[in-house]
C-alpha positions as CSV (number, residue, x, y, z in Angstrom):
1,M,-13.4,89.1,-3.0
2,S,-13.5,92.9,-3.3
3,T,-12.4,94.9,-0.3
4,A,-14.6,97.9,-1.3
5,P,-17.6,96.7,0.8
6,I,-15.3,96.2,3.8
7,R,-13.8,99.6,3.5
8,A,-17.3,101.2,3.1
9,E,-18.5,99.4,6.2
10,A,-15.4,100.7,8.1
11,R,-16.1,104.2,7.0
12,L,-19.7,104.0,8.3
13,L,-18.6,102.2,11.6
14,V,-16.2,104.9,12.8
15,P,-18.7,107.8,12.9
16,A,-21.3,105.4,14.4
17,L,-19.0,104.4,17.3
18,M,-18.0,108.1,17.8
19,F,-21.6,109.2,17.9
20,I,-22.7,106.6,20.3
21,A,-19.8,107.3,22.7
22,L,-20.6,111.0,22.5
23,V,-24.3,110.5,23.2
24,V,-23.9,108.3,26.3
25,A,-21.3,110.7,27.8
26,A,-23.3,113.8,27.1
27,V,-26.6,112.3,28.4
28,A,-25.0,111.1,31.6
29,S,-23.6,114.6,32.2
30,L,-27.0,116.3,31.8
31,G,-27.4,116.4,35.6
32,T,-24.6,118.9,36.0
33,P,-26.2,122.1,34.5
34,L,-29.7,121.2,35.6
35,I,-29.2,120.7,39.3
36,T,-30.7,124.1,40.2
37,S,-33.7,123.6,37.8
38,V,-34.3,120.2,39.4
39,A,-34.3,121.7,42.9
40,T,-36.7,124.4,41.8
41,T,-39.0,122.2,39.8
42,F,-39.3,119.3,42.3
43,H,-39.0,121.5,45.4
44,V,-36.1,119.6,46.8
45,S,-32.8,120.8,48.3
46,L,-29.7,121.3,46.2
47,D,-28.0,118.4,47.9
48,S,-30.9,116.1,46.9
49,A,-30.9,117.5,43.3
50,Q,-27.2,116.8,43.2
51,W,-28.2,113.1,43.1
52,T,-29.4,113.5,39.6
53,L,-25.7,113.6,38.6
54,T,-24.3,111.3,41.4
55,I,-26.7,108.4,40.7
56,A,-25.8,108.4,36.9
57,L,-22.1,108.2,37.8
58,L,-22.8,105.4,40.3
59,S,-24.8,103.3,37.9
60,G,-22.2,103.8,35.2
61,A,-19.4,102.7,37.5
62,V,-21.3,99.6,38.7
63,A,-22.5,98.6,35.2
64,T,-19.1,99.1,33.5
65,P,-17.3,96.0,34.6
66,V,-20.4,93.8,34.0
67,L,-20.9,95.2,30.5
68,G,-17.1,94.8,29.9
69,R,-17.3,91.1,30.6
70,L,-20.4,90.6,28.5
71,G,-18.7,92.5,25.8
72,A,-15.9,90.0,25.8
73,G,-18.3,87.2,24.8
74,P,-20.3,86.3,21.7
75,H,-23.3,88.6,22.6
76,R,-21.5,92.0,22.5
77,R,-23.9,93.4,19.9
78,A,-27.0,92.3,21.9
79,T,-25.4,93.8,25.1
80,I,-24.8,97.1,23.3
81,L,-28.4,97.3,22.0
82,A,-29.9,96.2,25.3
83,T,-27.9,98.8,27.2
84,L,-28.9,101.6,24.8
85,A,-32.6,100.4,25.2
86,I,-32.2,100.9,28.9
87,V,-30.8,104.4,28.3
88,V,-33.7,105.2,26.0
89,V,-36.2,104.1,28.6
90,G,-34.4,106.1,31.3
91,S,-34.5,109.1,29.1
92,A,-38.2,108.7,28.7
93,L,-38.7,108.6,32.4
94,T,-36.8,111.9,32.8
95,V,-39.3,113.6,30.4
96,L,-42.5,112.1,31.8
97,P,-44.3,114.1,34.6
98,L,-43.2,111.7,37.4
99,P,-42.2,112.6,41.0
100,F,-38.5,113.1,41.9
101,A,-38.0,109.4,42.6
102,G,-39.0,108.6,39.0
103,L,-36.4,111.2,37.8
104,L,-33.7,109.5,39.8
105,V,-34.6,106.1,38.3
106,G,-34.4,107.6,34.8
107,R,-31.1,109.2,35.5
108,A,-29.7,105.9,36.9
109,A,-30.8,104.2,33.7
110,Q,-29.1,106.9,31.6
111,G,-25.9,106.4,33.6
112,V,-25.7,102.7,32.6
113,G,-24.7,103.9,29.1
114,L,-21.4,105.0,30.5
115,G,-20.4,101.4,30.5
116,L,-20.6,101.2,26.7
117,T,-17.3,103.0,26.0
118,A,-15.1,99.9,26.5
119,L,-17.4,97.8,24.4
120,L,-17.2,100.3,21.5
121,M,-13.4,100.1,21.8
122,G,-13.7,96.3,21.4
123,V,-15.8,96.7,18.3
124,A,-13.2,99.1,16.8
125,R,-10.4,96.7,17.6
126,D,-12.1,93.7,16.1
127,H,-13.7,95.1,13.0
128,L,-11.6,98.1,11.7
129,P,-8.5,97.8,9.7
130,E,-5.3,97.9,11.7
131,E,-4.3,101.4,10.6
132,R,-7.7,102.9,11.7
133,S,-8.5,101.1,14.9
134,A,-5.8,102.7,17.0
135,A,-6.9,106.2,16.1
136,T,-10.6,105.4,16.5
137,I,-10.0,103.9,19.9
138,A,-8.1,107.0,21.0
139,L,-11.0,109.2,19.8
140,I,-13.6,107.1,21.5
141,S,-11.7,107.6,24.8
142,V,-11.5,111.3,24.2
143,V,-15.1,111.7,23.2
144,S,-16.2,109.8,26.3
145,I,-14.7,112.8,28.3
146,I,-15.4,115.8,26.2
147,G,-19.0,114.8,25.7
148,A,-19.8,116.6,29.0
149,G,-18.5,119.8,27.4
150,V,-20.8,119.3,24.4
151,G,-24.0,118.5,26.4
152,Y,-23.5,121.1,29.2
153,P,-24.2,124.4,27.3
154,L,-26.9,122.9,25.0
155,A,-28.8,121.4,28.0
156,A,-28.5,124.7,29.9
157,L,-29.8,126.7,27.0
158,L,-32.8,124.4,26.6
159,A,-33.5,124.6,30.3
160,E,-33.6,128.4,30.2
161,I,-35.8,128.5,27.1
162,G,-38.2,125.5,27.5
163,G,-37.7,124.3,31.1
164,L,-36.3,121.2,32.6
165,R,-38.4,118.7,30.5
166,A,-37.1,120.3,27.3
167,A,-33.5,119.7,28.3
168,Y,-34.2,116.1,29.2
169,G,-36.2,115.8,26.0
170,L,-32.9,116.4,24.1
171,G,-31.5,113.4,25.9
172,L,-34.4,111.2,24.8
173,L,-34.1,112.3,21.2
174,V,-30.3,111.6,20.8
175,T,-30.4,108.3,22.7
176,A,-33.2,107.1,20.4
177,I,-31.0,108.0,17.4
178,A,-28.0,106.3,19.0
179,F,-30.0,103.1,19.5
180,L,-31.0,103.1,15.8
181,T,-27.4,103.9,14.8
182,A,-26.2,100.9,16.8
183,W,-28.9,98.7,15.3
184,R,-27.7,99.5,11.8
185,S,-24.0,99.7,12.3
186,V,-22.6,97.6,15.1
187,P,-21.5,94.1,13.9
188,A,-21.6,90.9,15.8
189,A,-18.5,89.8,17.8
190,P,-16.1,87.4,16.1
191,E,-16.9,83.7,16.5
192,G,-15.2,81.6,19.2
193,R,-15.7,84.1,22.0
194,S,-17.1,83.1,25.3
195,A,-17.8,85.0,28.5
196,R,-19.7,84.4,31.7
197,V,-20.5,86.9,34.3
198,H,-19.4,86.1,37.9
199,V,-22.6,87.2,39.5
200,A,-21.4,87.1,43.1
201,G,-18.3,89.0,42.2
202,A,-20.4,91.6,40.4
203,L,-22.6,92.1,43.4
204,V,-19.6,92.5,45.8
205,L,-17.9,95.0,43.4
206,A,-21.1,96.9,43.0
207,S,-21.5,97.3,46.7
208,G,-17.9,98.4,47.2
209,L,-18.1,100.9,44.4
210,F,-21.4,102.3,45.6
211,L,-19.9,103.0,49.1
212,V,-16.8,104.5,47.6
213,L,-18.6,106.9,45.3
214,F,-21.3,107.6,47.9
215,L,-18.7,108.6,50.4
216,A,-16.9,110.7,47.8
217,G,-20.1,112.6,47.0
218,E,-21.5,113.0,50.5
219,R,-19.0,115.5,51.9
220,S,-21.4,116.6,54.7
221,L,-21.3,113.0,56.0
222,W,-17.6,113.4,56.9
223,S,-18.2,116.7,58.7
224,R,-21.3,115.8,60.6
225,H,-21.1,112.0,61.1
226,L,-17.4,111.2,61.0
227,A,-17.7,107.9,62.8
228,A,-20.4,106.6,60.3
229,A,-18.3,107.8,57.4
230,V,-15.2,106.0,58.6
231,T,-17.2,102.8,59.3
232,L,-18.6,102.9,55.8
233,A,-15.1,103.5,54.3
234,V,-13.7,100.4,56.2
235,V,-16.6,98.3,54.9
236,A,-16.0,99.5,51.3
237,V,-12.3,98.6,51.6
238,L,-13.2,95.1,53.0
239,L,-15.7,94.6,50.2
240,L,-13.2,95.5,47.5
241,C,-10.6,93.2,49.1
242,L,-13.1,90.4,49.2
243,W,-13.9,91.0,45.6
244,T,-10.2,90.8,44.6
245,V,-9.8,87.5,46.4
246,S,-13.0,86.1,44.8
247,E,-11.8,87.2,41.4
248,L,-8.4,85.5,41.8
249,R,-10.2,82.2,42.7
250,S,-12.9,82.4,40.1
251,K,-12.6,80.5,36.8
252,T,-14.8,83.2,35.2
253,P,-13.6,86.5,36.8
254,L,-15.4,89.7,36.1
255,V,-12.0,91.4,35.6
256,D,-8.7,89.5,35.0
257,V,-7.0,90.7,38.2
258,R,-3.8,88.9,37.3
259,A,-3.6,90.9,34.0
260,V,-4.4,94.1,35.9
261,R,-1.3,93.5,38.1
262,H,0.8,93.6,35.0
263,P,3.2,96.6,35.4
264,A,2.0,98.4,32.3
265,V,-1.7,98.0,33.2
266,A,-1.3,98.7,36.9
267,G,0.9,101.8,36.2
268,A,-1.7,103.1,33.7
269,N,-4.6,102.6,36.1
270,I,-2.7,104.3,38.9
271,A,-2.0,107.2,36.5
272,M,-5.7,107.2,35.6
273,F,-6.8,107.3,39.2
274,V,-4.5,110.1,40.3
275,G,-4.6,112.0,37.1
276,G,-8.4,111.7,36.8
277,S,-8.7,113.2,40.3
278,G,-6.7,116.2,39.3
279,M,-8.4,116.7,35.9
280,Y,-11.9,116.7,37.3
281,L,-10.8,118.9,40.2
282,L,-9.6,121.6,37.8
283,L,-12.8,121.3,35.7
284,T,-14.9,121.7,38.9
285,L,-12.8,124.7,40.1
286,I,-13.0,126.7,36.9
287,T,-16.8,126.2,36.4
288,R,-17.6,127.0,40.0
289,Y,-15.3,130.0,40.0
290,A,-16.9,131.4,36.8
291,Q,-20.4,131.1,38.3
292,T,-19.5,132.8,41.6
293,P,-21.2,136.2,41.9
294,S,-18.7,139.1,41.8
295,G,-20.1,140.3,45.1
296,A,-18.0,137.5,46.7
297,G,-14.9,139.6,45.8
298,Y,-14.0,137.4,42.9
299,G,-15.8,135.4,40.2
300,F,-17.9,136.5,37.2
301,G,-21.5,135.6,38.1
302,L,-22.1,133.7,34.8
303,T,-25.4,132.1,34.1
304,T,-25.6,128.3,33.7
305,F,-25.7,128.6,29.9
306,V,-22.8,131.1,29.7
307,A,-20.8,129.0,32.2
308,G,-21.4,126.0,29.9
309,L,-19.8,128.0,27.0
310,V,-16.6,128.2,29.1
311,L,-16.4,124.4,28.4
312,I,-16.1,124.9,24.7
313,P,-12.3,125.4,24.7
314,F,-12.1,122.2,26.8
315,S,-14.0,120.2,24.3
316,V,-12.5,121.7,21.1
317,L,-8.8,121.4,22.2
318,G,-9.5,118.0,23.8
319,F,-10.7,116.7,20.4
320,V,-7.7,118.3,18.7
321,A,-5.4,116.5,21.0
322,G,-7.2,113.3,20.5
323,K,-6.7,113.6,16.7
324,L,-3.0,114.4,17.1
325,T,-2.1,111.8,19.6
326,P,-2.2,108.7,17.3
327,R,0.3,110.5,15.0
328,V,2.5,111.5,17.8
329,R,2.5,107.9,19.2
330,E,4.4,106.9,16.0
331,R,7.4,108.7,17.5
332,I,6.8,108.8,21.2
333,D,5.9,105.9,23.5
334,G,2.5,105.9,25.2
335,P,3.7,106.3,28.8
336,L,5.7,109.3,27.8
337,L,2.5,110.8,26.2
338,L,0.7,110.2,29.5
339,A,3.5,111.9,31.4
340,G,3.5,114.9,29.0
341,S,-0.3,115.2,29.0
342,A,-0.3,115.2,32.8
343,A,2.3,117.9,32.8
344,I,0.1,120.0,30.5
345,V,-2.8,119.6,32.8
346,G,-0.5,120.6,35.6
347,G,0.2,123.8,33.6
348,G,-3.5,124.5,33.5
349,F,-3.5,124.4,37.3
350,V,-0.6,126.8,37.4
351,L,-2.4,129.2,35.1
352,F,-5.6,129.0,37.3
353,A,-3.6,129.5,40.5
354,T,-1.8,132.6,39.2
355,A,-4.0,134.2,36.6
356,R,-7.8,134.2,37.0
357,S,-8.6,137.9,37.2
358,N,-10.6,138.0,33.9
359,L,-12.7,135.5,31.9
360,A,-10.1,135.2,29.1
361,E,-7.6,133.7,31.5
362,L,-10.2,131.1,32.6
363,L,-10.8,130.3,29.0
364,V,-7.1,129.8,28.4
365,A,-6.8,127.5,31.5
366,M,-9.8,125.5,30.3
367,G,-8.3,125.1,26.9
368,V,-5.0,123.9,28.4
369,L,-6.9,121.5,30.5
370,G,-8.8,120.2,27.5
371,F,-5.7,119.7,25.5
372,G,-4.0,117.8,28.3
373,V,-7.0,115.6,29.1
374,G,-7.5,114.9,25.4
375,G,-3.9,113.7,25.0
376,F,-4.0,111.7,28.2
377,S,-7.3,110.0,27.3
378,A,-6.1,109.2,23.8
379,A,-2.8,107.7,25.0
380,M,-4.3,105.6,27.8
381,P,-5.9,102.8,25.7
382,G,-2.7,102.2,23.8
383,V,-0.7,101.7,27.0
384,I,-3.2,99.1,28.3
385,L,-4.2,97.4,25.1
386,A,-0.6,96.8,24.0
387,V,-0.4,94.0,26.5
388,T,-4.1,92.9,26.3
389,P,-5.5,90.2,24.0
390,K,-8.2,91.3,21.6
391,S,-10.8,89.2,23.3
392,E,-10.2,91.0,26.6
393,T,-10.3,94.6,25.2
394,S,-13.8,95.5,26.7
395,S,-13.0,93.9,30.1
396,A,-9.5,95.6,30.4
397,M,-10.8,99.0,29.4
398,S,-13.9,98.7,31.5
399,F,-11.8,98.3,34.6
400,N,-9.8,101.4,33.6
401,Y,-13.0,103.4,33.3
402,V,-14.1,102.3,36.8
403,V,-10.8,103.6,38.0
404,R,-11.5,106.8,36.2
405,S,-15.0,107.2,37.7
406,V,-13.6,106.7,41.2
407,G,-10.8,109.2,40.4
408,Y,-13.3,111.8,39.1
409,S,-15.5,111.4,42.2
410,L,-12.5,111.8,44.4
411,G,-11.4,114.9,42.6
412,S,-14.9,116.5,43.0
413,A,-14.9,115.6,46.7
414,I,-11.4,117.0,47.2
415,G,-12.4,120.3,45.6
416,G,-15.5,120.5,47.7
417,L,-13.6,119.8,50.9
418,V,-10.9,122.3,50.3
419,L,-13.4,125.0,49.3
420,A,-15.6,124.2,52.3
421,A,-12.6,124.5,54.6
422,G,-11.9,127.9,53.1
423,T,-15.4,129.2,53.7
424,A,-15.7,131.4,56.7
425,T,-18.5,130.9,59.2
426,G,-21.7,132.6,58.0
427,R,-20.4,133.1,54.5
428,L,-21.9,131.4,51.4
429,F,-18.8,131.4,49.2
430,P,-15.3,130.4,50.0
431,D,-12.4,132.8,50.2
432,D,-10.5,133.4,46.9
433,D,-7.4,131.8,48.5
434,A,-9.2,128.5,48.9
435,Y,-9.2,128.2,45.1
436,T,-5.4,128.7,45.1
437,T,-5.0,126.0,47.8
438,A,-7.2,123.6,45.7
439,A,-5.1,124.4,42.7
440,L,-1.9,123.5,44.6
441,V,-3.4,120.2,45.5
442,G,-4.1,119.6,41.8
443,I,-0.6,120.5,40.9
444,A,0.7,117.9,43.3
445,A,-1.7,115.3,41.8
446,M,-0.5,116.0,38.3
447,A,3.1,116.0,39.3
448,T,2.5,112.5,40.8
449,T,0.9,111.4,37.6
450,T,3.7,112.8,35.5
451,V,6.3,110.8,37.6
452,A,4.2,107.7,37.3
453,G,4.1,108.0,33.5
454,L,7.9,108.6,33.4
455,A,8.5,105.6,35.6
456,L,6.3,103.4,33.3
457,A,8.1,104.7,30.3
458,R,11.5,103.9,31.9
459,R,10.4,100.4,32.7
460,R,9.1,99.8,29.2
461,S,12.1,101.3,27.4
462,P,14.3,98.1,27.3
463,E,11.3,96.3,25.8
464,T,11.9,97.8,22.3
465,S,10.1,95.0,20.6
466,L,6.9,95.4,22.6
467,T,4.2,96.9,20.3
468,T,2.4,100.0,21.5
469,D,-0.3,99.6,18.8
470,P,-3.6,98.6,20.4
471,T,-4.7,97.0,17.2
472,A,-1.7,94.7,16.9
473,D,-1.7,91.1,18.1
474,P,-0.2,91.1,21.6
475,T,0.9,87.5,21.5
476,A,4.5,88.7,21.5
477,D,4.2,90.3,24.8
478,P,7.3,89.7,27.0
479,T,5.4,90.1,30.3
480,G,4.1,86.7,31.0
481,V,0.4,87.7,31.2
482,P,-1.7,84.6,31.0
483,G,-2.9,83.9,27.5
484,Q,-0.1,85.8,25.8
485,G,3.0,84.6,24.1
486,E,6.6,84.2,25.2
487,S,9.2,86.9,25.4
488,T,10.2,88.7,22.3
489,R,13.5,89.6,23.9
490,T,15.0,86.4,22.9
491,G,14.0,87.0,19.3
492,S,15.0,90.6,19.0
């Protein structure tokens, strides 16, 4: 049988997966540049308008583990198409002349698409040739992050030219195209797969994640109603502990918690949590600093559209790093790449802390951040999937993306709290020194992430026979993860 049709299918599948990942990431981030326009159009406060972004992140975090489990079963194609259909409907709601509540419902539906990233990785791992799947998975991971940098300036420009509905109309157009692309390009899952969703566990996890992300986003709750915030935080911890216990006892867990406890997976998720907090913190600091009016004694007073252009170095260099990382991984182990990428992001913090007197310096810091984030995101799947069976690709990566969402929310909250603490009474903008303080917090976070990556690399170094290729069969894993093979140390 000729392999030409298979190769042609692979060539078409790669850009399709990349496009879908880019669209869902960009559409979910549309709330960021449009917050002011939403507040003006719907006559709501900026805090209320902020929920057009927060609710998308919340729905994405809640949907991700459920979609990851469904993606591990025989109905992965149907799951992808149904999810994209929900995103299309949500996009239509954002365009229709509905009240503010209708816009929030639409944004929540758009956010569900964030849960598709892990499923797309599962498709790549199952259906692409071994030599292409690792690079494709790495780029899907990168695109899921830099998509925000692609959508931000374009949405801001459309909002300035045609108003809020025009910007959201772009989301409707590209999500409809993404649905058609998936319909034509995404193949069915291999035969023999099975997956059931642990509904009770999903509800408990959703409740816990909702409280965590809500508390991270509602900074005023901590300052005005501390007792209520602490109570909700305790409830969130209890819910997540209850979820963990129920997952360990369930025969059909939403996430294989035992596999997550594997040192490589646990270490990677810790690095993702701490590193994600730092990465999103720097992204927030730079964009906010650039838009601060110069009358505050610093800042450049950029419009929303021009501030969006500041993200271009982030997206471009992030994509470059994503393309380079699979080649570098042939010589350097994945955990070392995580450590190195975290150190690069730390360098971006140092640049921002010491040199931000002109816009060119901000662009350099943003470019360094993008290169570090791109390398980090591209290396992360390889570390996790090297010890994960193919059938659990979507589930394992979905958990990692939940961790990333929580880390991002925490990074945003930390930035807001530090800057709020540095804002004098009666002033609208924080002191310039508050940005330096926040940058020092970020440096500490990235130093911790670098150390975690080095520790993980040191633990893995004796395991010379352990593959780091996420496309390879992990049955030779020496870790004892259920469902995997016996140690390769005895055979090396």
